[in-house]
C-alpha positions in Angstrom: 8.1 -44.8 -23.8 7.2 -48.4 -24.7 8.9 -50.1 -27.5 7.0 -50.2 -30.8 7.5 -53.5 -32.7 9.1 -52.7 -36.1 7.6 -54.3 -39.2 10.1 -55.2 -41.8 9.5 -55.4 -45.5 9.4 -59.1 -46.3 12.2 -60.8 -48.2 9.5 -61.8 -50.8 8.7 -58.1 -51.4 12.4 -57.3 -51.7 12.9 -60.1 -54.2 10.0 -58.8 -56.1 11.7 -55.4 -56.4 14.9 -57.1 -57.7 12.8 -58.7 -60.4 11.4 -55.3 -61.4 14.9 -53.9 -61.4 16.0 -56.6 -63.8 13.0 -56.0 -66.1 13.5 -52.3 -66.0 17.2 -52.7 -66.9 16.2 -54.8 -69.9 13.5 -52.3 -71.0 15.8 -49.3 -70.7 18.5 -51.1 -72.8 16.0 -51.4 -75.6 14.8 -47.8 -75.4 18.2 -46.1 -75.0 21.5 -46.7 -76.7 23.3 -45.2 -73.7 22.3 -45.4 -70.0 19.7 -42.8 -69.4 20.8 -40.1 -67.0 18.9 -39.2 -63.8 19.1 -36.1 -61.7 18.0 -36.1 -58.1 17.2 -32.8 -56.3 16.8 -33.2 -52.6 14.9 -30.7 -50.4 14.6 -30.7 -46.6 16.4 -32.6 -43.9 19.1 -35.3 -43.6 16.4 -38.0 -43.6 15.5 -36.9 -47.1 19.2 -37.0 -48.1 19.4 -40.5 -46.8 16.4 -41.5 -48.8 17.9 -39.9 -51.9 21.1 -42.0 -51.5 18.9 -45.1 -51.3 17.1 -44.1 -54.5 20.4 -43.4 -56.2 21.6 -46.9 -55.3 18.5 -48.5 -56.8 18.6 -46.3 -59.9 22.2 -47.4 -60.6 21.1 -51.0 -60.2 18.3 -50.4 -62.7 20.6 -49.2 -65.4 20.6 -45.4 -64.9 23.6 -43.1 -64.8 23.6 -40.3 -62.1 24.2 -36.7 -63.3 24.6 -33.4 -61.4 23.4 -31.5 -64.5 19.6 -31.3 -64.7 19.7 -30.2 -68.3 21.4 -33.5 -69.3 18.9 -35.7 -67.5 16.3 -38.0 -69.1 14.7 -38.5 -65.6 14.4 -35.8 -63.0 13.4 -36.7 -59.5 12.4 -34.1 -56.8 12.7 -35.6 -53.3 10.5 -33.1 -51.3 10.0 -31.6 -47.8 6.7 -30.7 -46.3 7.7 -29.2 -43.0 7.3 -25.6 -44.1 5.3 -23.8 -46.7 8.4 -22.1 -48.2 10.1 -25.4 -49.0 6.8 -26.6 -50.6 6.5 -23.5 -52.7 10.1 -23.9 -53.9 9.4 -27.4 -55.1 6.3 -26.4 -57.0 8.3 -23.5 -58.6 11.1 -25.9 -59.7 8.7 -28.5 -61.0 6.6 -25.9 -62.8 9.6 -24.6 -64.7 10.0 -28.1 -66.3 6.5 -28.0 -67.9 7.6 -26.7 -71.3 10.7 -28.8 -71.4 8.6 -31.9 -70.6 6.2 -31.1 -73.4 9.0 -30.5 -75.9 11.2 -33.5 -74.9 9.3 -36.8 -75.3 12.2 -38.7 -73.7 12.1 -36.6 -70.5 10.3 -38.0 -67.4 9.6 -36.0 -64.2 9.0 -37.5 -60.8 8.1 -36.0 -57.4 8.5 -38.0 -54.2 9.1 -37.7 -50.5 7.0 -35.9 -47.8 5.0 -33.5 -49.9 2.8 -36.0 -51.8 2.0 -37.8 -48.5 -0.3 -34.9 -47.9 -3.7 -35.5 -49.5 -4.2 -31.9 -50.6 -0.8 -31.8 -52.3 -1.4 -35.2 -54.0 -4.7 -33.8 -55.3 -3.0 -30.6 -56.6 -0.4 -32.7 -58.4 -3.2 -34.9 -60.0 -5.2 -31.9 -61.2 -2.7 -29.3 -62.1 0.6 -31.0 -62.8 -0.3 -33.4 -65.6 3.3 -33.3 -67.0 4.6 -35.0 -63.8 4.9 -38.7 -64.7 5.7 -40.3 -61.3 4.5 -39.4 -57.8 5.2 -41.5 -54.7 5.5 -41.0 -50.9 8.0 -41.7 -48.2 6.8 -45.3 -47.6 7.4 -46.4 -51.3 11.1 -45.6 -51.7 12.0 -49.3 -51.8 9.4 -49.8 -54.6 11.2 -47.4 -57.0 12.1 -50.2 -59.5 8.5 -51.3 -59.7 7.1 -47.8 -60.1 9.6 -46.9 -62.8 8.9 -50.1 -64.7 5.2 -49.3 -64.6 5.8 -45.8 -65.8 8.2 -46.8 -68.7 6.4 -49.9 -69.8 2.9 -48.3 -70.0 3.7 -44.7 -70.8 1.2 -43.6 -68.2 1.5 -41.5 -65.1 2.1 -43.5 -61.9 0.8 -42.4 -58.4 1.7 -44.4 -55.3 0.6 -42.7 -52.1 0.1 -44.7 -49.0 -1.5 -43.3 -45.8 -0.5 -46.4 -43.8 2.5 -46.4 -41.4 5.6 -47.3 -43.2 7.7 -50.4 -42.7 11.4 -50.7 -42.1 13.4 -51.6 -45.2 16.8 -53.2 -44.9 19.3 -54.2 -47.6 18.7 -51.4 -50.2 21.7 -50.5 -52.2 23.1 -47.1 -51.2 25.0 -44.6 -53.4 26.5 -42.2 -50.8 27.1 -38.6 -51.8 30.4 -38.6 -49.8 33.3 -41.0 -49.4 34.0 -39.8 -45.9 30.7 -38.6 -44.4 27.7 -41.0 -44.0 24.1 -40.8 -42.8 22.8 -43.8 -40.9 19.1 -43.8 -40.1 18.4 -45.6 -36.8 14.6 -44.9 -36.6 11.8 -43.5 -38.7 8.6 -41.6 -38.1 7.5 -39.7 -34.9 5.1 -40.2 -32.1 5.3 -36.7 -30.6 2.6 -35.0 -32.6 3.8 -31.5 -31.9 0.9 -29.3 -32.8 2.8 -27.4 -35.5 4.5 -30.4 -37.2 3.4 -32.5 -40.1 6.1 -35.2 -39.8 3.9 -37.9 -38.1 1.4 -37.4 -40.9 3.9 -37.9 -43.8 6.5 -40.3 -42.3 4.3 -42.3 -40.0 4.7 -43.5 -36.4 8.0 -44.3 -34.7 9.8 -47.5 -35.6 13.3 -48.4 -34.8 15.9 -50.4 -36.6 17.5 -53.5 -35.2 20.6 -52.4 -33.2 22.7 -55.2 -34.6 22.1 -54.0 -38.1 23.0 -50.4 -37.1 26.2 -51.6 -35.3 27.2 -53.6 -38.4 26.6 -50.7 -40.8 28.7 -48.3 -38.7 31.5 -50.9 -38.3 31.5 -51.4 -42.1 31.6 -47.6 -42.7 34.5 -47.1 -40.3 36.4 -50.0 -41.9 35.8 -48.3 -45.3 37.4 -45.2 -44.1 34.4 -43.0 -43.3 35.4 -40.2 -40.8 32.0 -38.8 -39.8 28.8 -40.8 -39.2 25.6 -39.1 -38.4 22.8 -41.1 -36.7 19.4 -40.0 -38.0 15.9 -40.1 -36.5 13.1 -37.6 -36.1 13.7 -38.1 -32.4 16.7 -40.2 -31.8 16.2 -40.0 -28.0 13.2 -42.2 -28.2 15.0 -45.1 -30.1 13.9 -48.4 -28.7 14.6 -51.8 -30.2 15.6 -55.3 -28.9 16.0 -54.0 -25.4 18.3 -51.1 -26.5 17.5 -47.4 -25.8 19.4 -44.6 -27.6 22.0 -44.2 -24.8 22.9 -47.9 -24.9 23.1 -47.9 -28.7 25.3 -44.8 -28.6 27.6 -46.3 -26.0 28.2 -49.4 -28.1 28.7 -47.4 -31.3 31.3 -45.3 -29.4 33.1 -48.5 -28.4 33.9 -49.3 -32.1 37.6 -49.0 -32.8 38.7 -46.5 -35.4 39.3 -42.9 -36.2 35.9 -41.4 -36.7 33.3 -38.9 -35.3 29.8 -39.8 -34.2 27.0 -37.2 -34.6 23.3 -37.6 -34.1 20.1 -35.6 -34.8 17.5 -34.7 -33.9 17.0 -34.8 -30.2 13.8 -33.9 -28.3 14.2 -32.2 -25.0 11.5 -34.2 -23.3 13.5 -37.4 -23.9 17.0 -36.0 -23.5 18.4 -37.6 -20.3 21.2 -37.0 -17.9 22.4 -40.5 -18.8 22.7 -39.5 -22.5 24.6 -36.3 -21.6 27.0 -38.3 -19.4 27.5 -40.8 -22.2 28.4 -37.9 -24.5 30.8 -36.6 -22.0 32.6 -39.9 -21.6 32.6 -40.8 -25.3 35.8 -40.9 -27.3 34.1 -40.6 -30.7 31.0 -38.6 -29.9 31.0 -35.0 -31.1 30.7 -32.3 -28.5 27.6 -30.9 -30.3 24.0 -31.2 -29.3 21.2 -30.0 -31.5 18.3 -29.7 -29.1 15.3 -27.8 -30.5 13.6 -25.7 -27.9 11.1 -24.0 -30.3 10.0 -21.4 -27.7 10.9 -20.1 -24.2 7.4 -19.6 -22.8 5.7 -22.4 -21.0 2.2 -21.5 -22.2 3.3 -21.5 -25.8 5.3 -24.7 -25.3 2.1 -26.4 -23.9 0.1 -25.2 -27.0 2.9 -26.7 -29.1 2.5 -30.0 -27.2 6.2 -30.1 -26.5 5.9 -31.7 -23.0 8.6 -29.8 -21.2 9.0 -26.4 -19.6 11.5 -23.7 -20.3 13.2 -24.3 -16.9 13.5 -28.0 -17.7 15.3 -27.1 -20.9 17.6 -24.7 -19.1 18.4 -27.3 -16.6 19.4 -29.7 -19.4 21.6 -27.1 -21.1 23.2 -26.2 -17.8 24.0 -29.8 -17.0 25.4 -30.4 -20.5 27.8 -27.4 -20.1 28.8 -28.7 -16.6 29.9 -32.1 -17.9 31.1 -30.8 -21.3 32.4 -27.3 -20.9 33.4 -27.3 -24.6 30.0 -28.4 -25.9 28.3 -26.5 -28.7 24.5 -26.1 -28.3 22.3 -25.4 -31.3 18.5 -25.2 -31.6 15.4 -24.5 -33.6 13.0 -21.7 -32.7 9.6 -20.8 -34.1 8.6 -17.2 -34.0 4.9 -16.1 -33.9 3.2 -19.4 -33.0 -0.7 -18.9 -33.1 -1.7 -16.9 -30.1 1.8 -16.0 -29.0 2.1 -12.5 -27.6 5.1 -10.2 -27.7 5.5 -10.6 -24.0 5.7 -14.4 -24.4 8.2 -14.0 -27.2 10.4 -12.0 -24.8 10.7 -15.2 -22.8 12.2 -16.8 -25.8 14.8 -14.0 -26.1 15.7 -14.5 -22.4 16.2 -18.2 -22.9 18.3 -17.7 -25.9 20.5 -15.3 -24.0 20.8 -17.6 -21.0 21.7 -20.7 -23.0 24.1 -19.0 -25.3 23.5 -21.0 -28.5 26.3 -21.3 -31.0 23.7 -21.0 -33.8 20.0 -21.2 -34.3 17.6 -22.4 -37.1 14.9 -19.7 -36.9 11.5 -19.7 -38.6 8.4 -17.7 -38.6 5.4 -20.0 -37.9 4.2 -21.8 -41.0 0.7 -23.4 -40.9 0.6 -27.0 -42.0 -2.7 -28.6 -43.2 -3.7 -31.4 -40.9 -1.9 -30.2 -37.8 -3.6 -29.0 -34.6 -2.0 -25.6 -34.8 -3.6 -25.0 -38.2 -6.9 -24.8 -36.4 -5.8 -22.1 -33.9 -6.5 -18.4 -34.1 -3.5 -16.4 -35.3 -4.3 -12.7 -34.6 -0.7 -11.3 -34.9 0.1 -9.8 -38.3 3.0 -11.3 -40.3 4.7 -7.8 -40.3 4.8 -7.9 -36.6 6.2 -11.4 -36.5 8.9 -10.3 -38.9 9.9 -7.6 -36.4 10.1 -10.2 -33.6 12.1 -12.4 -35.9 14.7 -9.7 -36.5 15.0 -9.1 -32.8 15.8 -12.8 -32.4 18.3 -13.0 -35.3 20.1 -9.8 -34.2 20.5 -11.2 -30.7 21.8 -14.5 -32.0 24.2 -12.8 -34.4 25.9 -11.2 -31.4 25.9 -14.3 -29.4 27.3 -16.4 -32.2 30.0 -13.9 -33.0 31.0 -13.8 -29.4 31.4 -17.6 -29.3 33.4 -17.5 -32.5 35.7 -14.9 -31.0 36.4 -17.2 -28.0 37.9 -19.7 -30.3 40.7 -17.5 -31.5 44.0 -18.9 -30.5 42.6 -22.4 -29.8 44.0 -25.5 -31.5 41.2 -27.7 -32.8 40.8 -31.0 -34.7 38.7 -30.4 -37.8 37.4 -32.7 -40.5 38.4 -31.2 -43.9 35.2 -31.4 -46.0 36.1 -29.6 -49.2 37.0 -26.3 -50.8 36.5 -23.1 -48.9 34.7 -20.0 -50.1 37.5 -17.6 -49.2 40.5 -19.8 -48.3 41.6 -23.0 -50.0 39.8 -25.5 -47.7 36.9 -25.7 -45.3 36.0 -28.1 -42.5 33.9 -28.3 -39.4 34.9 -28.5 -35.7 33.3 -31.1 -33.3 30.9 -28.3 -32.4 29.9 -28.0 -36.1 31.4 -24.6 -36.7 32.8 -23.9 -40.1 36.6 -23.3 -40.3 38.5 -22.2 -43.5 42.2 -22.6 -43.9 44.9 -22.9 -46.6 46.3 -26.3 -47.5 46.6 -29.0 -50.2 43.5 -30.6 -51.7 44.6 -34.1 -50.7 43.6 -33.2 -47.1 39.9 -33.3 -48.1 38.3 -36.2 -46.2 40.9 -36.2 -43.5 41.1 -34.9 -39.9 43.5 -32.0 -39.5 44.7 -30.0 -36.6 44.4 -26.2 -37.0 45.0 -23.1 -34.9 42.1 -20.5 -35.1 43.5 -17.2 -36.2 40.4 -15.1 -36.8 36.7 -15.0 -35.9 34.2 -13.9 -38.6 30.5 -13.3 -38.2 29.5 -16.9 -39.1 32.7 -18.9 -39.2 36.4 -19.1 -38.4 39.7 -18.7 -40.2 42.7 -20.9 -39.2 46.1 -22.2 -40.2 47.3 -25.7 -40.2 49.2 -26.5 -37.0 52.9 -26.1 -37.6 52.6 -23.6 -40.4 
């Protein structure tokens, strides 16, 4: 794939946003005796979480105070996902519940941003039916948040900023990270694959990659600051191309950074997943032995209709090679059940592939039609009740496979990043393979690597004890 030249937001535009931030800070200090509180609710993927962290950084700069209590907020922002209808419906439900409160509280402001409003029909619905929503903007306008808020607060009018143009790369935004030991680092934005079921290229634009030097500097700074897990983000990280670097070369140089940290990345596309990448993972000292490689379906005809550009056998060959060079690798995937025109016999090919690969876990979905995608125009003769039965077959199979993989871990000693409190035991963390482990121990272990011995396999996770106890 040829390299697409990235267009940066100009320094002049960034300076302009700094001016708006200063004006907004002064305006808010006149309107409020205390810093107004803002609540951000994030829906969807890690890319949305990374956007929310950048919005939070800008909001702090503008004089807001972050809160985790929606009831205490004077500004509520929903950062939205458009990949599936269920996520979209949840957003509309959450926003709708604020209508009465917005009418009763003249100081409250409600905003909706992210992928959903990038869709023209959604933006139109918001304009016509959600008059109490004060601010609407899309994925390409995150860096303009100070300007949009200033316009909203200074005029008292609703502000809509939806761009259908491809986005630019923004560098230098302040970031308020949710964690002090786990960090998301976007390395590229957008997507050029145009899978027939996927709305991402329509809402996040075409592929554009960040400068590798800036990525390397950001990761070095995070490691020096004590971050233990760094996840590289992109809609398809495998197609990263910038300044002569491809993803494998970038990953190799990031792995060479000195420090005690773990590198993860997502998401990978099978058509661009190379033997060289798998060899780099196998040789890496910081790269997690986990590969999320969405297969979507195990039938070649359906894969062709999805515009995935690989065959089931090519996928199986990749999975086989990954296991050969990394016997301890954890493979996870996404699967869509009931793609338009898919037959039960074709679905059986998916079950066979799942059994052959032996995934640690799956993200499974019944097909959700997205306006504007090619799949939305296809005939879909299979009833949803039938798709639900197929879906249960798949999840029942994966439950057994996942439980068997958990059982294999009993007795093993593993290094785990302690992430927080457990649901049953005192603490919880994740293995390199991204499996949840719970164990007892002091709270000051949170944010640290610990060595544990697996004592019990549960349906979805593992129990362990700290080594030496």
